[in-house]
KOLLUM-351007 format. One record per residue: x, y, z of N, C-alpha, C in turn; residue in one letter. Coordinates in steps of 0.05 Angstrom, whole numbers, plus 32768, in hexadecimal, padded with zeros to 4 digits. Example, Ala and Ser with C-alpha at 12.3 -4.5 7.8 and 13.67 -1.06 7.14 Angstrom:
BEGIN
@nX:8108&nY:7F8E&nZ:809C&caX:80F6&caY:7FA6&caZ:809C&cX:8108&cY:7FBE&cZ:809C&aa:A
@nX:8101&nY:7FD3&nZ:808E&caX:8111&caY:7FEB&caZ:808F&cX:8102&cY:8001&cZ:809D&aa:S
//
This chain:
BEGIN
@nX:89AE&nY:85FC&nZ:88D1&caX:89AF&caY:8603&caZ:88B5&cX:89B6&cY:85EB&cZ:88A4&aa:M
@nX:89A7&nY:85E7&nZ:888E&caX:89AC&caY:85D0&caZ:887D&cX:89C4&cY:85D5&cZ:886B&aa:K
@nX:89D5&nY:85C0&nZ:8868&caX:89EB&caY:85C2&caZ:8855&cX:89E4&cY:85B9&cZ:8839&aa:A
@nX:89CE&nY:85AA&nZ:8837&caX:89C5&caY:859F&caZ:881D&cX:89A8&cY:85A6&cZ:8819&aa:F
@nX:89A0&nY:85A9&nZ:8800&caX:8984&caY:85AE&caZ:87FA&cX:897D&cY:85A2&cZ:87DE&aa:A
@nX:8965&nY:8598&nZ:87DC&caX:8959&caY:8590&caZ:87C2&cX:8942&cY:85A4&cZ:87BD&aa:E
@nX:8944&nY:85B3&nZ:87A8&caX:8930&caY:85C8&caZ:87A2&cX:8914&cY:85BD&cZ:87A2&aa:A
@nX:8910&nY:85A5&nZ:8797&caX:88F5&caY:859A&caZ:8795&cX:88E8&cY:8595&cZ:87B0&aa:E
@nX:88F8&nY:8593&nZ:87C5&caX:88EE&caY:858E&caZ:87E0&cX:88E7&cY:85A7&cZ:87EF&aa:A
@nX:88ED&nY:85BE&nZ:87E3&caX:88E9&caY:85D8&caZ:87F0&cX:88D1&cY:85E6&cZ:87E3&aa:I
@nX:88BE&nY:85EE&nZ:87F3&caX:88A7&caY:85FC&caZ:87E8&cX:88AD&cY:8619&cZ:87DF&aa:G
@nX:889E&nY:8622&nZ:87CC&caX:88A1&caY:863D&caZ:87C2&cX:8892&cY:8650&cZ:87D4&aa:W
@nX:889C&nY:8668&nZ:87D7&caX:888E&caY:867F&caZ:87E4&cX:8883&cY:8690&cZ:87CD&aa:T
@nX:8869&nY:8691&nZ:87CA&caX:885D&caY:86A1&caZ:87B5&cX:885F&cY:86BF&cZ:87BC&aa:E
@nX:886A&nY:86CF&nZ:87AA&caX:886E&caY:86EB&caZ:87AE&cX:8859&cY:86FC&cZ:87A0&aa:L
@nX:8849&nY:86F0&nZ:878F&caX:8835&caY:86FE&caZ:8780&cX:883F&cY:8708&cZ:8765&aa:G
@nX:882D&nY:870F&nZ:8754&caX:8834&caY:871A&caZ:8739&cX:8847&cY:8708&cZ:8729&aa:N
@nX:8844&nY:86ED&nZ:872D&caX:8853&caY:86DA&caZ:871D&cX:886F&cY:86D5&cZ:8727&aa:G
@nX:8875&nY:86DD&nZ:8740&caX:888F&caY:86D9&caZ:874C&cX:888D&cY:86C6&cZ:8764&aa:N
@nX:88A2&nY:86B6&nZ:8768&caX:88A3&caY:86A4&caZ:877F&cX:88C1&cY:869F&cZ:8786&aa:R
@nX:88C6&nY:8696&nZ:879E&caX:88E2&caY:8691&caZ:87A6&cX:88E2&cY:8679&cZ:87B9&aa:R
@nX:88FA&nY:866D&nZ:87BB&caX:88FF&caY:8659&caZ:87CF&cX:891C&cY:865A&cZ:87D7&aa:R
@nX:8920&nY:865C&nZ:87F2&caX:893B&caY:865D&caZ:87FC&cX:8946&cY:8640&cZ:87FB&aa:V
@nX:895D&nY:863D&nZ:87ED&caX:8968&caY:8622&caZ:87EA&cX:897A&cY:861C&cZ:8802&aa:L
@nX:898F&nY:862C&nZ:8806&caX:89A1&caY:8628&caZ:881D&cX:89A9&cY:8643&cZ:8827&aa:V
@nX:89B0&nY:8644&nZ:8841&caX:89BA&caY:865E&caZ:884B&cX:89CA&cY:865A&cZ:8865&aa:S
@nX:89DC&nY:866C&nZ:8868&caX:89EC&caY:8671&caZ:8881&cX:89EC&cY:868F&cZ:8884&aa:R
@nX:89F4&nY:8699&nZ:889B&caX:89F5&caY:86B6&caZ:889F&cX:8A06&cY:86C4&cZ:888A&aa:P
@nX:8A1B&nY:86B7&nZ:8880&caX:8A2D&caY:86C4&caZ:886D&cX:8A24&cY:86C3&cZ:8850&aa:E
@nX:8A12&nY:86AF&nZ:8849&caX:8A0B&caY:86AB&caZ:882D&cX:89F0&cY:869D&cZ:882B&aa:L
@nX:89E1&nY:86A3&nZ:8816&caX:89C7&caY:8697&caZ:8812&cX:89C3&cY:8692&cZ:87F4&aa:M
@nX:89B6&nY:867B&nZ:87ED&caX:89AF&caY:8675&caZ:87D2&cX:8991&cY:8672&cZ:87D0&aa:Q
@nX:8985&nY:8680&nZ:87BD&caX:8968&caY:8682&caZ:87BA&cX:8961&cY:867E&cZ:879C&aa:V
@nX:894C&nY:866E&nZ:8798&caX:8941&caY:866A&caZ:877D&cX:8928&cY:867C&cZ:877A&aa:E
@nX:8927&nY:868B&nZ:8764&caX:8910&caY:869C&caZ:875E&cX:8903&cY:8691&cZ:8745&aa:F
@nX:88E9&nY:868E&nZ:8745&caX:88DA&caY:8686&caZ:872D&cX:88C9&cY:869D&cZ:8723&aa:G
@nX:88C8&nY:86A0&nZ:8709&caX:88B9&caY:86B7&caZ:86FC&cX:88A7&cY:86AC&cZ:86E6&aa:F
@nX:888F&nY:86B5&nZ:86E6&caX:887D&caY:86B0&caZ:86CE&cX:8886&cY:86C3&cZ:86B8&aa:D
@nX:887F&nY:86BD&nZ:86A0&caX:8886&caY:86CF&caZ:868A&cX:887A&cY:86EB&cZ:868F&aa:A
@nX:888A&nY:8700&nZ:868C&caX:8881&caY:871B&caZ:8691&cX:8882&cY:8724&cZ:86AD&aa:G
@nX:8888&nY:8713&nZ:86C0&caX:888A&caY:871B&caZ:86DC&cX:88A2&cY:872D&cZ:86E0&aa:A
@nX:88A0&nY:873F&nZ:86F4&caX:88B4&caY:8753&caZ:86F9&cX:88BE&cY:8750&cZ:8716&aa:V
@nX:88D9&nY:8750&nZ:8718&caX:88E6&caY:8754&caZ:8732&cX:88EC&cY:8772&cZ:8734&aa:G
@nX:88DB&nY:8780&nZ:8742&caX:88DC&caY:879E&caZ:8742&cX:88F8&cY:87A8&cZ:874A&aa:A
@nX:88FE&nY:87C0&nZ:873F&caX:8917&caY:87CD&caZ:8746&cX:8918&cY:87D1&cZ:8765&aa:L
@nX:892F&nY:87CA&nZ:8770&caX:8934&caY:87CC&caZ:878D&cX:8952&cY:87CC&cZ:8792&aa:H
@nX:8959&nY:87D0&nZ:87AB&caX:8975&caY:87CE&caZ:87B3&cX:8976&cY:87C1&cZ:87CF&aa:S
@nX:898D&nY:87B7&nZ:87D6&caX:8992&caY:87AB&caZ:87F0&cX:89B0&cY:87AB&cZ:87F6&aa:H
@nX:89B8&nY:87A8&nZ:880F&caX:89D4&caY:87AA&caZ:8816&cX:89E5&cY:8791&cZ:8810&aa:P
@nX:89D9&nY:877D&nZ:8803&caX:89E6&caY:8764&caZ:87FE&cX:89F2&cY:8763&cZ:87E2&aa:H
@nX:8A08&nY:8755&nZ:87DF&caX:8A12&caY:874E&caZ:87C4&cX:8A00&cY:8738&cZ:87BA&aa:V
@nX:89F8&nY:873A&nZ:87A1&caX:89E7&caY:8725&caZ:8795&cX:89F3&cY:871C&cZ:877B&aa:Q
@nX:89F7&nY:8701&nZ:8779&caX:8A00&caY:86F5&caZ:8760&cX:89E9&cY:86E3&cZ:8756&aa:A
@nX:89E1&nY:86E6&nZ:873D&caX:89CA&caY:86D8&caZ:8732&cX:89D2&cY:86C8&cZ:8719&aa:S
@nX:89C6&nY:86B0&nZ:8718&caX:89CA&caY:869E&caZ:8701&cX:89AE&cY:8698&cZ:86F5&aa:Y
@nX:89AC&nY:869B&nZ:86DA&caX:8993&caY:8696&caZ:86CC&cX:8992&cY:8678&cZ:86C7&aa:V
@nX:8982&nY:866A&nZ:86D7&caX:897F&caY:864D&caZ:86D4&cX:896D&cY:8645&cZ:86BD&aa:A
@nX:895A&nY:8657&nZ:86B7&caX:8947&caY:8652&caZ:86A1&cX:893A&cY:866C&cZ:8699&aa:E
@nX:8936&nY:8670&nZ:867F&caX:8928&caY:8688&caZ:8675&cX:893A&cY:869E&cZ:866C&aa:G
@nX:892D&nY:86B5&nZ:8666&caX:893A&caY:86CD&caZ:865E&cX:8930&cY:86E4&cZ:866F&aa:R
@nX:8942&nY:86F6&nZ:8678&caX:893A&caY:870C&caZ:8689&cX:8946&cY:8725&cZ:867F&aa:F
@nX:8937&nY:873B&nZ:8681&caX:8941&caY:8756&caZ:867E&cX:894A&cY:875E&cZ:869A&aa:E
@nX:8964&nY:8763&nZ:869D&caX:8970&caY:8769&caZ:86B7&cX:897A&cY:8786&cZ:86B7&aa:V
@nX:8972&nY:8795&nZ:86CB&caX:897B&caY:87B0&caZ:86CE&cX:898C&cY:87B3&cZ:86E7&aa:T
@nX:89A4&nY:87BD&nZ:86E5&caX:89B5&caY:87C2&caZ:86FC&cX:89C0&cY:87DE&cZ:86F9&aa:I
@nX:89BA&nY:87EF&nZ:870D&caX:89C4&caY:880A&caZ:870E&cX:89BF&cY:8819&cZ:86F4&aa:D
@nX:89A6&nY:8815&nZ:86E9&caX:899E&caY:8824&caZ:86D1&cX:89A6&cY:8818&cZ:86B6&aa:G
@nX:89B6&nY:8802&nZ:86B7&caX:89BE&caY:87F4&caZ:869E&cX:89AE&cY:87DB&cZ:869B&aa:V
@nX:89A2&nY:87D7&nZ:8683&caX:8991&caY:87BF&caZ:867F&cX:899D&cY:87AE&cZ:8669&aa:T
@nX:899E&nY:8794&nZ:866F&caX:89A7&caY:8780&caZ:865B&cX:8994&cY:8768&cZ:865C&aa:E
@nX:8993&nY:8759&nZ:8647&caX:8983&caY:8740&caZ:8646&cX:8996&cY:8729&cZ:864B&aa:T
@nX:898F&nY:8718&nZ:865F&caX:89A0&caY:8701&caZ:8667&cX:898F&cY:86E8&cZ:8665&aa:I
@nX:899A&nY:86D3&nZ:8658&caX:898B&caY:86BB&caZ:8654&cX:8997&cY:86A4&cZ:8664&aa:G
@nX:898B&nY:868C&nZ:8660&caX:8993&caY:8674&caZ:866F&cX:89B1&cY:8671&cZ:866E&aa:T
@nX:89BD&nY:866C&nZ:8685&caX:89DA&caY:8669&caZ:8687&cX:89E9&cY:8682&cZ:868D&aa:G
@nX:89DB&nY:8699&nZ:868B&caX:89E8&caY:86B3&caZ:8690&cX:89E8&cY:86BA&cZ:86AE&aa:G
@nX:89F8&nY:86CD&nZ:86B5&caX:89FA&caY:86D6&caZ:86D1&cX:89FC&cY:86F4&cZ:86D2&aa:S
@nX:89F7&nY:86FF&nZ:86EA&caX:89FC&caY:871B&caZ:86EF&cX:8A02&cY:871E&cZ:870D&aa:F
@nX:8A0F&nY:8734&nZ:8714&caX:8A16&caY:8739&caZ:8730&cX:8A0E&cY:8756&cZ:8736&aa:I
@nX:8A05&nY:875A&nZ:874F&caX:89FB&caY:8774&caZ:8758&cX:8A0A&cY:877C&cZ:8771&aa:V
@nX:8A18&nY:8792&nZ:8770&caX:8A26&caY:879C&caZ:8788&cX:8A12&cY:87A7&cZ:879C&aa:A
@nX:8A1A&nY:87A9&nZ:87B5&caX:8A08&caY:87B2&caZ:87CA&cX:89FC&cY:87CE&cZ:87C3&aa:P
@nX:89E2&nY:87D0&nZ:87C9&caX:89D3&caY:87E9&caZ:87C7&cX:89CE&cY:87F4&cZ:87AB&aa:N
@nX:89D5&nY:87E4&nZ:8796&caX:89CE&caY:87ED&caZ:877B&cX:89B1&cY:87E6&cZ:8775&aa:L
@nX:89A3&nY:87F8&nZ:8768&caX:8988&caY:87F3&caZ:8760&cX:8988&cY:87DF&cZ:8749&aa:V
@nX:8977&nY:87CA&nZ:874B&caX:8977&caY:87B5&caZ:8737&cX:895B&cY:87A8&cZ:8736&aa:H
@nX:8955&nY:879B&nZ:8720&caX:893C&caY:878C&caZ:871D&cX:893C&cY:877C&cZ:8704&aa:G
@nX:8928&nY:876B&nZ:8701&caX:8926&caY:875A&caZ:86E9&cX:890A&cY:8759&cZ:86DE&aa:V
@nX:8908&nY:8752&nZ:86C4&caX:88EE&caY:874C&caZ:86B8&cX:88F2&cY:8731&cZ:86A9&aa:K
@nX:88E1&nY:871E&nZ:86AE&caX:88E2&caY:8704&caZ:86A1&cX:88D6&cY:8707&cZ:8685&aa:A
@nX:88E7&nY:8703&nZ:8670&caX:88DD&caY:8705&caZ:8655&cX:88CF&cY:86EB&cZ:864D&aa:L
@nX:88D3&nY:86D6&nZ:865D&caX:88C5&caY:86BD&caZ:865A&cX:88C6&cY:86B0&cZ:8676&aa:E
@nX:88B7&nY:869B&nZ:867B&caX:88B8&caY:868E&caZ:8695&cX:88D5&cY:8686&cZ:869B&aa:A
@nX:88DD&nY:8689&nZ:86B3&caX:88F9&caY:8682&caZ:86B9&cX:88FF&cY:8681&cZ:86D7&aa:G
@nX:8919&nY:867A&nZ:86DD&caX:8922&caY:8678&caZ:86F8&cX:893E&cY:8684&cZ:86FB&aa:R
@nX:8942&nY:8692&nZ:8711&caX:895C&caY:869D&caZ:8719&cX:8965&cY:868F&cZ:8732&aa:L
@nX:897F&nY:8689&nZ:8734&caX:898B&caY:867F&caZ:874C&cX:899D&cY:8697&cZ:8756&aa:I
@nX:8995&nY:86A2&nZ:876D&caX:89A3&caY:86B9&caZ:8779&cX:89B2&cY:86B1&cZ:8791&aa:D
@nX:89CA&nY:86BC&nZ:8794&caX:89DA&caY:86B9&caZ:87AC&cX:89DD&cY:86D5&cZ:87B8&aa:C
@nX:89D9&nY:86D6&nZ:87D2&caX:89DB&caY:86F0&caZ:87E1&cX:89F0&cY:86ED&cZ:87F7&aa:F
@nX:8A01&nY:8701&nZ:87FA&caX:8A13&caY:8702&caZ:8810&cX:8A12&cY:871E&cZ:881C&aa:T
@nX:8A0E&nY:8721&nZ:8836&caX:8A06&caY:870C&caZ:8848&cX:89E9&cY:8702&cZ:8842&aa:P
@nX:89E0&nY:86F0&nZ:8851&caX:89C5&caY:86E4&caZ:884E&cX:89B0&cY:86FA&cZ:884F&aa:R
@nX:899A&nY:86F7&nZ:8840&caX:8983&caY:8708&caZ:8841&cX:8970&cY:86FE&cZ:8857&aa:R
@nX:8973&nY:8708&nZ:886F&caX:8962&caY:86FE&caZ:8885&cX:8945&cY:8704&cZ:8880&aa:D
@nX:893F&nY:8718&nZ:886F&caX:8923&caY:871E&caZ:8869&cX:8915&cY:8708&cZ:8858&aa:D
@nX:8925&nY:86F6&nZ:884D&caX:8919&caY:86DF&caZ:883E&cX:8914&cY:86C7&cZ:8850&aa:F
@nX:891D&nY:86C7&nZ:8868&caX:8919&caY:86B0&caZ:887A&cX:88FE&cY:86B1&cZ:8888&aa:L
//
């Protein structure tokens, strides 16, 4: 497992519909992932057993967590408890930096 990463050296995984991701660093206990969104792209409502903390590195997002929706812009953050239904819509092109604990093995 790498202790250091330069995002530009890591290729994107294209997810379709204007979404992409790249795993920056990970250990079994924690993972950091960058997500890229085209304007209007949607991260569909979903849930998982991981705690997720997200930082808006660029852009503006409509974020829904457990039925509550807010608009979060560059420099903003949000956190999602395990198993809560959540999702995002990119109001403009943007990037999220997400940390998951434990690691999302389905992203590897």
